[in-house]
C-alpha positions as CSV (number, residue, x, y, z in Angstrom):
1,M,-210.2,122.8,71.7
2,A,-209.5,122.6,68.2
3,E,-206.4,125.2,66.8
4,A,-207.1,127.1,63.8
5,L,-205.3,126.1,60.5
6,P,-203.6,128.6,58.4
7,T,-205.1,129.7,55.0
8,F,-203.1,127.4,52.1
9,P,-204.0,128.3,48.5
10,L,-205.9,125.3,46.5
11,F,-204.2,123.0,43.7
12,V,-205.8,124.3,40.6
13,V,-205.7,121.4,38.3
14,G,-206.2,123.1,35.3
15,S,-203.9,122.4,31.9
16,E,-202.8,118.8,32.2
17,D,-199.5,119.4,30.6
18,S,-198.3,121.2,33.2
19,A,-199.9,119.6,35.7
20,G,-197.5,117.5,36.9
21,I,-194.7,120.2,37.9
22,R,-197.4,122.2,39.3
23,W,-198.6,119.7,41.7
24,T,-194.9,119.1,42.4
25,K,-194.5,122.4,43.9
26,W,-197.8,122.0,45.4
27,I,-196.8,119.2,47.2
28,S,-194.2,120.7,48.6
29,R,-195.2,123.4,50.0
30,F,-197.6,121.9,51.4
31,R,-195.1,119.5,53.3
32,N,-193.4,122.8,54.2
33,L,-196.9,123.6,55.9
34,L,-197.2,120.7,58.0
35,V,-193.4,121.2,59.1
36,A,-194.3,125.0,60.1
37,I,-197.7,123.7,62.3
38,S,-196.2,121.0,63.8
39,I,-198.5,118.0,62.4
40,V,-196.8,115.0,62.4
41,D,-199.9,112.5,63.0
42,K,-199.7,111.1,59.4
43,N,-203.7,110.1,59.6
44,R,-204.1,113.7,60.0
45,Q,-201.6,114.5,57.8
46,R,-203.4,112.8,55.0
47,A,-207.1,114.0,55.8
48,L,-205.2,117.7,55.8
49,L,-205.3,116.8,51.8
50,H,-208.1,118.5,51.7
51,Y,-206.3,121.7,51.2
52,A,-205.7,121.1,47.4
53,G,-209.7,121.3,47.2
54,E,-212.5,119.6,45.6
55,E,-211.1,118.8,42.3
56,V,-208.0,116.9,43.7
57,N,-210.6,115.6,46.2
58,D,-212.5,114.4,43.3
59,I,-210.0,113.1,41.5
60,F,-208.6,111.1,44.7
61,D,-211.7,109.7,45.3
62,T,-211.0,107.7,41.7
63,L,-207.8,106.5,42.6
64,S,-207.6,102.6,43.9
65,D,-204.0,103.0,45.0
66,A,-204.7,105.8,47.3
67,D,-205.9,103.7,50.4
68,A,-203.2,102.7,52.7
69,A,-202.9,99.1,54.1
70,A,-202.7,98.3,57.4
71,G,-199.0,99.5,58.7
72,E,-198.5,102.1,56.0
73,D,-198.5,105.4,55.8
74,P,-201.9,106.8,54.5
75,F,-200.3,110.2,54.2
76,E,-197.4,109.4,51.6
77,K,-199.8,106.3,49.5
78,A,-201.9,109.2,49.1
79,V,-199.6,111.2,47.6
80,T,-197.9,108.6,45.8
81,A,-201.4,107.9,44.5
82,L,-201.8,111.8,43.7
83,N,-198.3,112.1,42.4
84,K,-199.0,109.1,39.8
85,H,-201.8,110.8,38.5
86,F,-200.7,114.5,37.9
87,T,-197.2,113.4,36.9
88,P,-197.8,110.1,34.4
89,K,-194.5,108.4,32.6
90,Q,-192.9,111.1,31.0
91,N,-191.7,111.6,27.6
92,T,-187.7,112.3,28.5
93,E,-186.9,112.4,24.8
94,Y,-189.5,115.4,24.5
95,Q,-188.6,116.9,28.0
96,I,-185.1,117.3,26.8
97,Y,-186.4,118.7,23.7
98,M,-188.5,121.2,25.8
99,F,-185.4,122.2,27.8
100,R,-183.1,122.3,24.6
101,Q,-185.6,125.2,23.0
102,S,-185.9,127.8,26.2
103,K,-183.8,130.8,25.6
104,Q,-183.5,133.7,28.3
105,Q,-186.1,136.0,27.6
106,T,-185.7,139.6,27.1
107,G,-186.3,141.2,30.4
108,E,-185.6,137.7,32.6
109,S,-182.6,137.8,34.2
110,L,-180.3,135.2,34.6
111,P,-181.1,133.9,38.4
112,A,-184.8,133.7,37.3
113,F,-183.7,132.0,33.6
114,Y,-181.6,129.7,35.7
115,T,-184.4,128.9,37.6
116,R,-186.9,128.3,34.6
117,L,-184.2,126.2,33.6
118,K,-184.0,124.1,36.9
119,Q,-188.0,123.6,36.1
120,L,-187.3,122.6,32.9
121,S,-185.1,120.0,33.5
122,V,-186.4,117.8,36.9
123,T,-188.3,115.2,33.8
124,C,-185.3,115.1,31.7
125,A,-182.9,112.7,33.5
126,F,-179.9,114.5,32.8
127,D,-176.2,112.3,34.1
128,N,-174.7,115.8,35.1
129,L,-177.5,118.2,35.8
130,D,-174.9,121.5,36.2
131,R,-172.8,121.1,33.5
132,E,-176.1,120.2,31.6
133,I,-177.6,123.5,32.8
134,K,-174.2,125.4,32.4
135,S,-174.2,124.4,29.1
136,H,-177.7,125.8,28.6
137,I,-176.8,129.0,30.4
138,I,-174.0,129.7,27.5
139,Q,-175.8,128.8,24.7
140,G,-178.9,130.2,25.6
141,C,-178.3,133.3,27.6
142,S,-178.6,137.2,26.4
143,S,-175.6,138.3,27.8
144,N,-172.6,138.0,24.9
145,T,-170.3,139.2,27.5
146,L,-171.1,136.4,29.6
147,R,-171.0,133.8,27.0
148,R,-167.8,135.0,25.8
149,K,-166.3,134.8,29.7
150,A,-167.4,131.3,29.9
151,L,-165.9,130.0,26.4
152,C,-162.6,132.0,27.4
153,E,-162.7,129.6,31.0
154,P,-164.1,126.3,29.8
155,Y,-163.9,125.1,33.4
156,M,-165.7,127.6,35.0
157,T,-168.7,126.3,37.1
158,L,-172.1,126.7,37.4
159,T,-171.9,128.7,40.4
160,K,-168.8,130.6,39.0
161,L,-171.3,131.5,35.5
162,L,-174.0,132.0,37.7
163,N,-171.8,134.7,39.6
164,T,-170.1,136.3,36.4
165,G,-173.6,136.5,35.3
166,R,-175.4,138.4,38.3
167,S,-172.0,140.3,38.7
168,L,-172.2,141.6,34.5
169,E,-176.0,142.2,35.0
170,L,-175.8,144.3,38.0
171,S,-172.7,146.4,36.5
172,D,-175.1,146.9,33.4
173,V,-177.7,148.5,35.5
174,Q,-175.0,150.6,37.7
175,A,-173.4,151.6,34.6
176,K,-177.0,152.4,32.7
177,N,-177.9,154.8,35.8
178,I,-174.5,156.7,36.0
179,E,-174.9,157.2,32.1
180,K,-178.2,158.5,32.5
181,E,-176.9,161.0,34.7
182,K,-174.4,162.4,32.3
């Protein structure tokens, strides 16, 4: 008797310039689904790529390097072919430029800014990712207080910077609530 499979969102190809990052996220979540529903058979995993949707299946049918040879993992071979399609060779210098241009947006929390920087850094090939993100948070955050604290403590780690930033954001909200009452 066949098991009912859970629903899972389709991958919408959309704009080619953002498809790579979105595909990486989608396939990561799909791998989590396979673990959650205990699908270990590689042929079945490959067949379940139909979850990606008709648009991806049409692309997949055109990829010449998608078929696994004897002894190869058919799921990983398919994923590798789709990865190559959705994430072509990146221009690292342009990706670094995009990373460096990002600033914390109005209303964006520090954790959300950090997450956005992590996503932007994926294609930057930084040697020391934590140092780059820490430096960029100091330069691009909206909190002058956090920036000053970080500059006073040059050996502050990224983790401590993020914790300090969260504390400052929380205390700011709490102070505004108290001041509103007066």
